[in-house]
C-alpha positions in Angstrom: 105.2 90.1 -48.1 106.6 91.5 -44.9 109.9 90.5 -43.4 108.5 88.0 -40.9 106.5 86.2 -43.6 109.5 86.0 -45.7 111.5 84.4 -42.9 108.7 81.8 -42.3 108.5 81.1 -46.0 112.3 80.4 -46.1 112.5 78.5 -42.8 109.5 76.3 -43.1 110.6 74.3 -46.2 114.0 73.9 -44.7 112.5 72.5 -41.5 110.2 70.1 -43.5 113.1 68.8 -45.5 115.4 68.4 -42.5 114.5 64.7 -42.3 115.1 64.4 -38.6 113.4 65.0 -35.3 113.9 68.2 -33.3 115.8 68.1 -30.0 119.2 67.1 -28.7 120.8 64.0 -30.1 123.7 61.9 -28.9 126.1 60.1 -31.2 128.2 57.0 -30.5 131.0 55.7 -32.7 130.6 52.0 -33.2 133.3 51.4 -35.9 136.5 52.8 -37.4 136.7 56.6 -37.6 135.8 58.1 -40.9 133.6 55.2 -42.0 130.2 56.6 -40.9 129.9 53.9 -38.3 128.0 56.2 -35.9 124.8 55.6 -34.1 122.5 58.6 -33.5 120.6 58.2 -30.3 117.6 60.2 -29.0 117.9 60.7 -25.2 114.1 61.1 -25.2 113.6 57.5 -26.5 113.6 56.3 -22.9 110.3 58.1 -22.5 108.8 55.8 -25.2 109.2 52.9 -22.8 106.7 54.3 -20.4 105.8 52.9 -17.0 106.0 49.1 -16.7 103.3 47.7 -14.5 104.4 46.1 -11.3 103.5 42.5 -10.6 100.1 42.0 -9.0 101.7 40.8 -5.8 104.7 38.8 -4.6 104.8 35.3 -6.0 106.5 33.1 -3.5 108.1 29.7 -4.0 105.4 28.1 -1.9 102.7 29.6 -4.2 104.5 28.2 -7.3 104.7 24.8 -5.8 100.9 24.5 -5.0 98.2 22.4 -6.7 98.1 22.7 -10.5 95.6 24.9 -12.3 94.8 22.1 -14.8 93.5 19.9 -12.0 91.7 22.6 -10.0 90.0 24.4 -12.9 88.1 23.2 -16.0 89.3 23.8 -19.6 92.8 25.0 -18.8 94.5 24.0 -22.0 97.8 26.0 -21.9 98.7 27.0 -18.3 97.6 23.7 -16.7 101.2 23.0 -15.6 101.2 26.1 -13.4 100.0 26.2 -9.8 96.6 27.7 -9.0 98.2 30.7 -7.3 100.6 31.3 -10.2 97.7 30.9 -12.7 95.6 33.5 -10.9 98.6 35.8 -10.6 99.2 35.7 -14.3 95.5 36.2 -15.1 95.4 39.3 -13.0 98.6 40.6 -14.8 97.0 39.9 -18.2 94.0 42.0 -17.3 96.3 44.9 -16.7 98.3 44.3 -19.8 95.4 43.9 -22.2 92.0 45.2 -20.9 92.6 47.0 -17.6 89.8 47.6 -15.2 88.5 51.2 -15.2 89.5 51.8 -18.9 87.1 52.7 -21.7 87.5 49.2 -23.2 84.2 47.4 -23.5 84.0 44.6 -20.9 87.3 45.6 -19.4 88.8 43.2 -16.8 88.2 39.5 -16.7 85.0 39.7 -18.7 86.9 40.8 -21.7 87.7 37.2 -22.3 85.5 35.3 -19.9 81.8 34.8 -19.3 81.5 35.5 -15.6 78.7 33.0 -15.3 81.0 30.2 -16.6 84.7 31.1 -16.6 85.5 27.8 -18.3 83.4 28.4 -21.5 85.0 29.4 -24.8 82.0 31.4 -26.1 84.0 34.6 -26.4 86.4 34.6 -29.3 88.8 36.7 -27.2 89.4 33.8 -24.9 90.3 31.5 -27.8 92.6 34.2 -29.1 94.2 34.7 -25.7 94.9 31.0 -25.4 96.6 31.0 -28.8 98.6 34.1 -27.8 99.7 32.4 -24.6 101.0 29.5 -26.7 102.7 32.0 -28.9 104.4 33.8 -26.1 105.7 30.7 -24.5 107.1 29.5 -27.9 108.8 32.8 -28.5 110.5 32.7 -25.1 111.5 29.1 -25.4 112.5 28.9 -29.0 113.5 32.3 -30.3 116.3 33.2 -27.8 118.8 33.8 -30.6 116.8 37.0 -31.3 117.1 38.2 -27.8 120.8 37.4 -27.6 120.2 34.5 -25.3 119.8 36.8 -22.3 118.6 35.4 -18.9 114.9 36.4 -18.6 115.1 38.0 -22.0 111.9 37.6 -23.8 108.3 38.9 -24.1 105.1 39.1 -22.1 101.7 40.3 -23.3 102.7 43.9 -22.1 105.6 44.0 -24.6 103.2 44.4 -27.5 99.8 45.4 -26.0 100.8 48.1 -23.5 97.2 48.2 -22.0 95.4 47.9 -25.4 93.3 45.0 -26.6 95.1 45.2 -30.0 98.7 46.4 -30.1 99.0 49.9 -31.5 101.6 48.9 -34.1 100.1 46.4 -36.5 99.6 45.8 -40.2 97.5 44.1 -42.8 98.0 43.5 -46.4 97.9 46.6 -48.6 96.8 45.9 -52.2 98.1 48.5 -54.7 95.4 50.8 -55.8 94.0 50.3 -59.3 94.9 52.5 -62.2 93.2 55.8 -62.2 93.5 59.3 -63.6 96.9 59.6 -61.9 98.1 56.2 -62.9 98.8 53.0 -61.0 101.6 53.6 -58.5 102.1 49.8 -58.1 102.4 49.9 -54.3 104.9 52.7 -54.1 105.6 56.4 -54.7 103.1 57.2 -51.8 105.1 58.3 -48.7 103.7 56.1 -46.0 104.3 55.7 -42.2 104.9 51.9 -42.8 108.2 52.7 -44.5 109.1 55.9 -42.5 107.4 58.1 -45.2 109.8 57.0 -47.9 108.5 56.7 -51.5 109.2 53.0 -51.4 106.9 49.9 -51.6 104.6 50.6 -48.7 103.8 47.0 -48.0 107.1 45.1 -47.5 105.5 43.0 -44.8 103.2 40.6 -46.8 106.2 39.0 -48.6 108.9 39.3 -46.0 107.1 39.1 -42.6 104.3 36.7 -43.6 105.5 35.2 -46.8 108.8 33.3 -47.3 110.4 35.6 -49.7 114.1 36.1 -49.0 116.1 39.3 -49.2 118.5 38.9 -52.1 119.3 42.4 -53.3 122.8 42.5 -51.9 124.3 39.8 -54.1 127.6 40.2 -55.9 126.1 39.4 -59.3 124.4 42.1 -61.4 120.6 41.9 -60.7 118.9 39.6 -63.3 115.5 38.0 -63.5 117.2 34.7 -62.4 118.6 36.4 -59.2 115.2 37.7 -58.3 116.9 41.0 -57.4 114.7 43.3 -59.5 114.3 47.0 -58.9 110.9 46.3 -57.4 112.3 43.8 -54.9 115.1 46.2 -54.1 112.6 48.9 -53.3 110.6 46.5 -51.2 113.7 45.5 -49.3 114.7 49.0 -48.6 111.1 49.7 -47.5 111.5 46.9 -44.9 114.8 48.3 -43.8 113.3 51.8 -43.4 110.6 50.2 -41.2 113.2 48.4 -39.1 115.2 51.5 -38.6 112.2 53.6 -37.5 110.7 50.7 -35.5 113.9 50.3 -33.5 114.9 54.0 -33.4 118.3 53.2 -35.0 120.2 54.0 -38.2 121.5 51.5 -40.7 124.8 51.0 -39.1 123.2 49.5 -36.1 123.3 46.2 -38.0 125.4 46.9 -41.2 129.0 48.0 -41.8 129.0 51.1 -44.0 132.0 49.7 -45.9 129.8 46.9 -47.4 126.2 46.6 -46.4 125.8 43.1 -47.8 128.9 41.5 -46.3 128.0 39.4 -43.3 131.6 39.0 -42.2 132.0 42.7 -41.3 128.5 43.3 -40.0 127.7 44.0 -36.4 126.3 41.2 -34.2 122.9 42.9 -34.2 122.4 41.8 -37.8 122.3 38.2 -36.7 119.7 39.1 -34.1 117.7 40.8 -36.8 118.0 37.7 -39.1 116.3 35.6 -36.4 113.8 38.4 -35.7 112.5 38.4 -39.3 111.9 34.6 -39.0 110.4 34.9 -35.6 107.9 37.4 -36.8 107.0 35.1 -39.7 106.4 32.3 -37.2 104.1 34.6 -35.1 102.1 35.8 -38.1 101.7 32.5 -39.9 101.5 29.9 -37.1 99.6 31.9 -34.5 97.7 35.0 -35.8 96.7 33.9 -39.3 96.3 30.3 -38.1 93.3 31.4 -36.0 91.4 31.8 -39.3 87.7 32.4 -38.8 88.1 32.9 -35.1 88.7 36.5 -36.0 85.3 38.0 -36.6 84.6 39.7 -39.9 85.0 43.5 -39.8 82.0 45.1 -38.2 80.7 41.7 -36.7 82.6 41.5 -33.5 81.8 43.4 -30.3 85.3 45.0 -29.9 86.0 46.6 -33.2 87.8 45.4 -36.3 90.4 42.7 -36.0 91.0 42.4 -39.8 92.4 44.7 -42.4 90.5 46.1 -45.3 91.2 43.0 -47.4 90.0 40.5 -44.8 93.4 39.3 -43.4 94.0 39.6 -39.6 96.0 42.4 -38.1 99.5 41.1 -37.7 102.9 42.1 -36.1 106.1 43.7 -37.4 109.2 44.9 -35.7 107.5 48.1 -34.3 104.9 46.0 -32.5 107.4 45.0 -29.8 110.1 47.6 -30.2 108.0 50.7 -30.4 110.9 53.0 -31.3 113.6 51.6 -29.1 116.3 49.0 -30.0 115.4 46.8 -27.0 111.7 46.5 -26.2 110.8 48.2 -22.9 114.4 49.5 -22.8 115.7 46.0 -22.1 113.6 45.5 -19.0 113.4 41.7 -18.3 109.8 41.1 -17.3 110.1 37.3 -17.4 111.8 37.2 -14.0 108.4 38.1 -12.5 106.3 35.8 -14.8 108.2 32.5 -15.1 105.0 30.7 -16.4 105.5 32.5 -19.7 109.0 31.1 -20.2 107.6 28.0 -21.8 108.8 24.4 -21.7 111.9 22.7 -23.1 112.8 24.4 -26.4 111.9 22.7 -29.6 114.7 21.7 -32.1 116.8 24.7 -33.0 115.7 27.0 -35.7 117.8 27.4 -38.8 121.2 29.0 -38.2 121.9 32.5 -39.4 124.7 33.0 -42.1 128.0 32.1 -40.5 130.1 35.1 -39.4 133.8 35.3 -40.2 136.4 35.1 -37.5 137.6 38.4 -36.0 140.0 40.0 -38.4 142.2 41.8 -35.9 142.2 42.6 -32.3 141.6 46.3 -33.1 138.6 45.4 -35.4 137.1 43.2 -32.7 137.2 46.1 -30.3 134.8 48.1 -32.4 133.1 45.8 -34.8 132.6 42.5 -32.9 132.0 39.3 -34.9 128.7 37.6 -34.3 128.7 35.0 -31.6 
């Protein structure tokens, strides 16, 4: 083996085991020195946001105050409270967000959802899905503000997830552990998977935590027992979800947790409360909007636009990466709702359950670096 080959043989394993991306990184201290409370930021993450489409045209106050779409058009079940002009404005934006004209998407443009001979008909399943997704988007913006930190115009539009694709790129469906074979049954783990940042953890933490109602209970003070439901298996599944969240948001663990005590809410960063609401928001989306469509989703191979279900028949659903796509604030924190007020929804429903109560600020010095949750 010549000298160059030897160098490659030595360097390649080291590179593969480095566990990080190449390129310059920035670090930010977010807690007391010497406690590993440091965020590692990738300056290139801004490029992941991409170009955000401009509004179709200016939406004036006079246009918003015009005749209602529900009166002028037939079969407007969700946006009937908007004006005709605002309705058309949003429809044009949705075309760009989901099935842009000129793309390779079959029936791109308005005909992706509508029959051009009868725009009011519901014969295309994509229109029924779009209606449900509009309801979902308005509900998110009206009722899940605690996840967004109650920001003005903070929320989501179709672009947040779709980015010009009929189906968001980041999605998931139930993964059933492979049966026993000559190599043994891995029981849903020990198979490095992209879903958990290539860790050898349970590669489907989503079915139980982001569609089911299972709670994360591996950080308790008592020793794990059968009664505490904190088995090794649930611990691995929890860490799989945490790995997904870290990768999906482009952050490390201390973005939410205090390295002194990962389980302790009183010393956690405010972002942990946002994440608590985020988990429950995703459950709401998956259960009450996506899965609730039932047989509206065509069986795999039966629809005109490709598969909309996973290999086990359940629909493709959302997780943290669907919106965040590698950055801690979707679209870099850009507030699209200011341009699309029709998606803000109506008066919020009764408040969702409160997150675990944070403790008061311990000291002025601590509050300066580790702020208590609001």
